[in-house]
N, C-alpha and C positions, 0 to 999 in steps of 0.2 A: 506496499499498501507506503503512497507519496500523496502526497497532501504538500502544496501549494501555500500554505498558511502554520507559526509555529501551535501548538498547544501545550493551552501549558502546562504545569508537570505536574500532577493530580499521587496521592497515595494509590491513587488503583489503578496509576496508567501502567503495572504492572501488572495483569491478573491471574498470568501462573509463573510461578518460575523459573519459566526456559520463556521470557521476552524479553527484551530491549525496548530499547528508546534514543532512537539517536539521529540527532537532526545537523543535521551538512548543505552541506555550499551551491547551490545547485543553479545556476543566473543562463542569464544568455549568453551568456563571453565567459561565465569559466565554472566547468566543474568539479568541486573539490579529487582530486586521486586516494586522499587520503578517505576520506566519507565512506566514498566505494570499497579497499581494502575495510576497514572497518566493519561496514553490511555486507561481504565474505566471512572476513570472520565470525564473526557472529554463524553466521546461516548455517557453516562448517564446522562450529562447538552447534548445534543442533538448538539457536535460537528463536523465536519468529520475531524478522522484526517492524518494531513500527519506525517507518525507515520517513518524516519528516523535513522539510526541504526551505530553506532559508534561501530564498529567489528574490533579493536585492540585499544590495548589500547598509541601506538601515536594516531592514528588513532581519542582519546577520550583524552588526551592531545593538540594534536594537535587543539583543541573543543571551549575548556577553556580559551585556553590560547588565541584565537580571537575577545572571546565573556569577557573574561576576570570575568570565572569561576572557584570556586569554585570544581565544584561539577554536576554532571549529576546525575538524566535524566532537562535538560531542555525548557520547553516552550517557545513559542512562542504567539498574539494573537492578528490580527493583526497589524504586523509586529513590537511590545512592548512585551516586554521577561521580561513571568509575572515570571519562575525563577523554583526551588526544584516544590518536592510532596507539601511541606506543606504549597511551595508559594500560590499556587493552589489551597489553599482547602482554605490558607486565600483571597486567590484571587476570590473565587465563601460563601463565609460567614462562612465558613466549621470551629467546634472546631476544634484547632491545641494541639495536647498530648503535654503535658510539662513533661521531662522525668524524671525532677525533684522535682517532685510535690509531693507531701505527695498521700496514694492514699489505702483507703478502696479493694480493688478490689479485691486483690489474695488470704484472708482472706473471703470473701461473696463467693468469686467461691468452696473454699475450704470445705464448710462448705454449703452452699449450695448443690455441687452435693454431700456428706455426705449424706445430708438427702433424696434426690433423691433414693440414692443407700438404705439406711436405709429403707425406703419403700419399695422398692420393693425386698427388701433379708429379712421384716416381712412379704409380700407378699408369696412367694412366699415358703418357711414357714410353717409358719400357715390359708391359706385361706386368710389375711388382713394383708393392712397397716397397722394399728396404733394395737401395743403391743405393751406390752415394748420388747422388741427387737429391736425396730427398734432405739429406744433411743440406748438403751445399743450399738445397729450396728452406730445408727451416729454417737457417742460418737469413733466411734473405726475408727471405716474410718475417721474423719478427723484426730486425733488425731496419723497416723499414714502414710496419706499422710504430714502433716504439719515437720511429721517428715522424709521425705525421700526428702520434698525439701530443708529440713535444712544438706540433708545424699547429698547434688548435688554439692560442695564446704562445706565440712568440716573447710579447715580454711580460709574461708567469714564467714560462721556462726559462727563462736568463735571469729576473733573481733570485733563482735559488739552486740553476747553476752555478753561476759566480760566490756559490756559497763555500764551495771547497771545491770547484774543480783548480788546477795551478799555473795554467795557459790566460784563459777567461782574464783570473785578479790581473791582473798583466796586461790579456788587453783584450778589453772591454766587445769588438767586436766577433775575435775568434766565439762567447755562445749565441750570435747570431747566427752564424754560419755551422753552427754547429749542427745541426738537422739535418741539413739540407745535404749537408757535406751525408749523415748520418745514410739519407736517406736511398744520394747517391750509392753507395758503398752498397747498404744490401738489394737492392735494382746492379745492380755489379755479378753480385749473387746470382741473383736473379734467370739472366742469361748467360751464362757460362755456357758451352767455352769461347771467353768472346777474343775476335782481334790485341793484334799486341797491345795497340797502343792504348785504347780500351782500359782492358786488360792488368793492363799498366795501373791503369790510375786511377781504378778498382780497389787494389791490393795496397796501394798508397797509404790509401782511406783511409779501408779498415788497421793496417796495420798504428796509421800514424793518430787518428780516433781513440782508438783502442788500447793503443799503450798511455797515452795521456790517461786515461778514463781510468787505466786501472792503475798508476802509480797514482792518483788524485783520491780515490780511493782507498785504496794504502796507507799512503802519511792520511788522512781524515780522521780514518775508523781504525783503526789498525796502532797507530803508533801517536800521533792527538788524540785518540780517545775520547774524540766527539760524538757526539748521537748528535747523528742532523736529520735530512726528512733526504732523500734519492728523489733530482729532477726528471728522471728517467721515464716516466711518464706522461711528462707537464706539469709544469707549474704550480695543479691544485692536488697537489696528489702525496700522498699517510706512506708513505712505503720508502721503508725506512733505508738512510745505508748505511751498504756492506757486506754480506758475503754476494746476494746476489745483485745486482749490482757491481761488483769485481765479478761477480763473474759474466753478466751480459758483457765491460768487455775486452776480455782476454776470450769471446769467441769471439769478438772481432778484427783478437788475431790473427787470432788461427783462425780463420778464415784468408786473411788478408796473405796468412804465410800462402795457406793451398793456394792461390789462386798468382804466386809468385808463379808454387810448383810446378 
């Protein structure tokens, strides 16, 4: 059931223990995604949902003022306010992600997808997924994906990158050039075998970028013992600078050496 007018909450608003009352913002310009998630979560938990829509900004503001809350959606169970979507997850004992927590998931996702794509590419070209081409494709796709994530917001990437990269700290333009060089190196890996000159350029980019990056990460993490975030997936990530970042750079060095060989 969906209504366009919020109904004042009463003691008898929940006729059974399996009924929940949900107020969420649904306007012509905006449908609150957390309201949709809250409704779905309640339904998965077996609740019958009294779904009340707040269809204007004025109606939403009036509802928040009436109940002393700052956000919508808001869920009520047994006439008691549970709260927003995160509060509802806590109510059911579910995990709530901390947006500030350090997290390797973005890098794992990139390399997992790159690995599957590398195997698929090898299979389509050679009839088997397990070939040297699959490894080179994996490295090329992963490197190109990481460059793309950095290029989404080049300014934010550079702000984080200069915090630990040794060359970028001394020559700022290097921070702006780095993602383009990384993309070129990844494309070179994907394009193997290349003619001699393009192959040498791609190999040189991989070796230089990877070596500088590996030395910078090693110094920041293992010598200076700094606890900072890595710019490997862009300047808005919570990926910690550490072993995974070092592995990324060492992979570029290895692929550069392979292209030379």
